[in-house]
N, C-alpha and C positions, 0 to 999 in steps of 0.2 A: 561571185559564185564560181566562175570558171577556175579561179585560183584554188578555191577550196576543193573542187573536184580533182584537179591535177595533183594537188598535195595528197589527197586520199589515195589516188592511183599509185603515186610514187611509193607511199608507205606500204602498199601491197604488191610492189615490184611489177607494176603495169605501166607501160608507156602508151599514151593515147595519141592517135593521129589527129590532126586538126579538125577533120570533118565529124569526129565522134561527139564533140562537145554539144552540138545543137540537139542531140538526142538524149542528153542527160539533164536532169533537173534536180532541184533540192530534195524532192520527195521520192526520187527513185534511184539516184546514182549509186548509193551504197549497196543496195540490193543487187543491182545489175553488175557492178564491179566485183562484188563477192562471188557471184555466179561465174564470172569470167576467170577469176582466180582459181576456182575449183577445176576449171578446164586446163589449167597449167599454161595459159597464154602468157606471152611476154609483151608483144606489140599488139595493141587492140585497134582493129579497124572498124569502119562504119558497119560493115556486114556483121561483125561479131555482136555489136550492140543491138542491131535490128533482130538478129536471131534470138537473143535472150528476151527481147521485148515481145516478139511474136509468140514465143513459148509461154510467156506470162499471160498473154491474152487468151491463148488456147486453153489455159487452165480454168477459164471461166465456164467451160463446158461442164455441166453438172452430170457426172457419171452416175449410172444407175445399176448397181449390182449388189448381190448378197450371196454369201457362201452357205450351202446347206450342210452345216456341220454334223448333223445326225448321221450322215452317210460316210463320214471320214473316221477311219480306225484310230487315228492319232489320239493317244491318251485314254483309249477305251479298252485295251486288250487285257482281259483278266483270265485268259485260258490257262489251264494247268496241263492241257494235252491228255486229259483223261478220256476214257470211253464215254462217259456221260457228256463231256464237251462235244465229242464227235456226234453223239446222238442229238444233242440240241442244235448243232449246226445243220444237220440234214432235216430235222423236224421243222426248223424255222423256214428253211428253203421250201419244203413241201407246203407248209401252210400259206406262205406268201404267194407262191405261184398257183396253187390250187384255187385260191381266192379269185385270181384273175380269170381262170378257166370257168369257174362257176357262174360268172356274169354273162357267158356266151348265150345267145338266144337258142332256145330248143335244147338246152342241155339240162337234163334232170338228174342231178348228182345222186349217186348211190355208192355207199362204201363197199369195199371188197367183201366184208363180212355179210352185208345185206345181199349182195349179188349172188353169193353162194346159195342163198335160201330160195332163189327164184325158181320158177318152173322152167324146164328145158325149152329153149327157143325164145324166151321172154327177153325184151331189151334191157340193157343195163348200161348207164352212162357212168363210167368210173374214172377216177383220177389217180394215177400211180407214178411212183418214181421207178425208173427202169433199173432193175437189179441185175438182170442177165439177158443175153440175147444169143440166138444161134439160128441155123438153118436146118429144117427137118429133112429126112430122107426123101420127102416128096417135093422139096424145094420151097417150102413155105417158111416164113419168118416166125420164129417162136420167141416171145418176150416173157420174161418173168418180171412182174411189177409188184410193188408193195405200197401200202398206205398205213396209217396208224392202227388199222384194225386187222391187217393180215396181208397175205401174199397169194398171188394167183398167176397162172400162165395165160398168155394171150396167143392166138394164132392169127397172123396176117397172111391171107391167101395170095399166092403168086398168080393173079389173074391178069392184071394190067402191067405191062413191063415198065412204063414210065412211073406209075404210082408206086410199084414195088421197089424200084430203084431209090425213090425218095425215102421210103420206109426203112430201107436198109441203112440209111444214114441217121437213124435214131441212135442217140448216144447213151451209153450207160450214165445213170444219175439224172437224165432228163426227167422233168416232171411234165407229163402230158395228159390230155384228156382222151378217152377212148369211148366211142359209141359202139356198143357190142351186143351180142346175143349170147345167152348162156348155152354152152355145149355140154358141160357137166359141172359138178360142183368145184372142180379143180381147173376148169378151162373155159375161156370166153373166146368167141370168134369176133374179130374186129371188123366193123363196117366203115369206120371213119376215125382218123387220127386228128386230134385237135391240139395245135401248138398254142401256147399262151399269147405269143406274138404282140404286136402293137396295133392299136386301132388306126384306121385311116382318118386323119383329122385335117381339116383345112384351117390353119391358124393365120391370123393377121397380127402383126406387131406394130405397124403404123409408126415407124420412127420418122420424125419430121426432117431429118437431115442424114447425110452419109456419115456413118460411124463404122470404123473397121476394127475387127478382131484379127490379130495376127497369130499364126500358129507355127511354132517350130518344135523340134525335139531332137533327141540323140545328138547332143552337142559333142560329148566325148573329149572334153578338155583333159590334157595329160597324155593323149595318144600322139605318137609320131605322125599319125595319119590325120590328126585334127586340122581342119581347114581354117587356120587362124586368120589368114589374110582376108578370106571371104567373110568370116564372121565379123571381123572389125569393119569391113565394108558395109555389112548389113546394119551394124549399129550406127555407123555414120549416116547411112540412108534413113534409118528410123528416126534419127535426131534432126532430120530436115536439112542435112548438109549437101544434098543434091538439088541444086536450084530448080532443075527442070521437073522434079517430082515433089517439090515442097508442098504443093496444094494437096497432093494425095497423102503424104506422110503425116501432115498435121491433123488429118482425120482419124489417124490410128490412136485409139484410146485404151485398147486392151491387148495384152500379149500373153499367150499361153506357151509354157515350155513343158513339153510332155514327157519328162523323165530322161534319165541317162545324161545328167549334167556333166559328169566326168567319166573317164574310162574305167576308173576303179583299179583294183589289184586282183590278179588271179581269177578273173571271171571266165576265161576260156583258155584252152590249151595254147601254150607258147605266147600268151599275151605279154609277158614281161619283156620279151624282145622287141615289142612294138610300142613300149612306153617311153615317152620323152620325160615324164615326171613320175618317179617311182614312189613318191610319198603322197598318200591320198589326201592328206590335209593341205598340202601344197597345190594339189590339183584343184581343190575347192577354193583356195585363196585366189588362184588365177581366174577361176570362173566368176568369183565375186567381183574382181577387178573389171571384167568385161561388163557385167550386169549393172554395176554402179555408174557406168558411162551413159546408160540409157536415160533419156529425159524423164523427169519425175512425174509428169502429168499422165504417164501411161500406167495403168494398173497391171501388174505382172502376177500371174498365177503359175507357180512352179510345183509339179508333182514328182514323185519318186519313180525311179526305174530300176531294172535289175542290175545295172552297173553301179548304182549309188550305194552309199554307206548306210544301208538299212537292210533288214532281213530280206531274203529272196522270196519267201512265201507271201502269197496274197492273203488278205489285203495288206498293202505295205503302208507303214506309218510315214509321216513327213520326215524329211532329213532334219536332224536335230540342229539346235543352235551351236553345238560344238563345232560343226563343220561350216555353218553359214552365219557367223555372228553378226557381220555387218549388214547382211540382207534382212535379218530379223529386226533390225532397228528401223528399217524403212517402212513408213506407213503405206506406201503404194505397192509393196511386195508381199505376197501371200504364199506361204510355203505349206503345201498340203500333202496328204497321203495319196495313194493310188489304190482304188478309184477315189475320185472326188467329184463333187457336184457344185456348180456355181450358176446362179441365174444372172445373165448379163443382158441388160436392156430388154428384159422379158423373155430371153431365150434360155430355157433350161439346158445347161451344158454339162454333159457327162465326160469326164476326162479319165482315161485309164491307159497306163503305159502299154499293156498288151501282151504280157507273157503267156497267158492262158490260151491265146488265139493259136499258138503252135499246135495245140491239140486238135483244133478245128482243121488246120491245114493237112494234118496227117489222116484225118478220118473222113473228110467230106471232099469229094472229087472236085467240085466246082470252086472250092476255096483255094486261092493262089496267093503265095507270099508276095508276088509282084503286083498283086491287086488286093491289098489288105482289106479294102472295103467289102470284098466278098465274104470274108470271115466275120466282119462286123455285122453284116446282115444276119448271119446264122445265130450270133449271140442275142441279137434283138428278137428274132423269132422265138428263141427259147427264154427270153427275158432273164438271162443268166450269164454273168461273166465267168462263172465257174461251171461250164456245162458238163464237165466230166472230171470227177475228183481225182487229183494226183496224176493225171495223164499229161506229161510234159511240163507240169507246173504243180508246185505244192501249195497247200492252203492251210491257214491257221484255224484250228477248230475253236470258234467263238460262238457264244450263245445267239447273237444276232448276225445273220448271214448278210454281210454287206456287199456280197457279190451279186445278189439278186437285183435286177433292174426294176425296182419297185415303181418308179415313176417313168413316164414316157419323155425322153429327152427331145429337144428340138435340134440340138447339135451333139454329135458323138465323136470324140476325138481320141485317137490312139497314136502310138509311135512304134518303137521296138524293131520293126523289120527293115528300117532304113530305106523305105520305098514309099513315096508320097502317093496319095490317091484321093479322089473325091467322087462321090456319087450321092444319090438321094434314094432312100428307102421309105416309101410312103411320104410322110412329110418331114422325115428326119434327115438332116444333112450329115453325111459320113465323111470325116476328114482324117486322113492319116498323114502324119508329117514327114517331111524330108529329113535328112541327117546332115551333119557337118563333119563327117569323117570319110576319108577315102576308103576304098575296098581293103579290108584286112586280109591277111593270108588265110585266116579261118573261113571268111566269106568266100574266098577264091576256091577253097576246097569244096565248099557247099555249092558252088556255081551260082551264088547270089550276087547280082549286080545292083548296088545301091543307087538311089537318086540323091544327089549331093547338093548342098548349099542353096536350097530353095526356101523362101518364106511364103506361106499360104495366107492370103488376106481374104477374110470373109466380110462382105459388106452387110451389116445388120439391117440396113434399110431395104436394099434391093434383093438380098439373099443370094447374091452371086459371088463366085470365088475367083480371085485373081492370084496368079502365081508369079512371084518375082524371083528371077534367077540371078544369083550372085557368083556363080561358078566362073572362075577365071579360065578361059579357054586356052589350051596349050597350042602354041604355034609350031 
């Protein structure tokens, strides 16, 4: 039997050290040696055999996930960009979010048309999309809202400084509930503002063992600033090649890559001078090379970003097979649009690259780019990844508004700003990924300091986050 194994190894340009033979048998040697050949090994040691066998055993773990395809734009975009398409986009948003507000206790919904007919001073609970806002000469906030039945002005009195400050951060196109009293047929006085928000839920998932979801994003292959050494070290670590952390890495069953796989071409001013690879297809070819090194028992979910070869407008479709042909062939790799939803071990997971959050950073004082979870909270409160149309981000007018957060996620993942963060809002875990690109000249001009080469590991059993740093420190 040993001679047969040695012969097969030689035929595949592999040299076996003596201690390897005891780990090979007639029913497994071909599969194991074929795996080692894929790794481009020449001399095979005992450790190499054991690594492959351990990976094979780990594959016995039955993974539990499914993709919520109805929330992915890929293959569903039939917009002509007509006025009617825009109308459908906003109407769908209004209907979905107003339905959430109508379920709130003590909210007795009245249309704007019905509210106009009430006697002065009578209460009216209305739901409207914010069309305009401004400050009156008396310092009160004036909103114009509309619903499918009409338009009306609202007055929010400047009585409480803290409350008024919050109300000033109401954004155009927000769909909100208002408990009001009729001042005139053209104006309502607001007593309370109601955001759709998410309910406070206590969920238990009860996983019997430690299972890790790893989150990365903003890889930027093709940039001169790409941290290749660190990224390869991450892949080696993920594959269990760091003996001291092998027990941890074998528990990693899922990987999310949250967009900007490559640096792209012409994305920002003077980018061309910072490109190591100026052909976008070659950028993706190299990205594929890296991802194909990752062990196949990990389910990998990849979404699009604003540097990728897809349209810039949200929602973004998946990167096409033209750019990632080899990854499309892999059963464990799932290439999705942005936003996208996947249920992993019972955790509803919302993935969005994050371009529209820039509108939040500019409009809401407490939202900070170096704390991206602060902006993530704001979109959850509004249940809308498109809180303000066309502000710092463009959107495709489609009949079904896929930017509305129709379901309540357990995990919400973003990238884009090159700064990792983690916090919890009610029961939702907010995770913003690190990046794999050093500070660009463009970022330097903006004064933005990225956090680089970190993998975020979320334990699906304990619901705790671990941060693994791969950055090579300069001496």
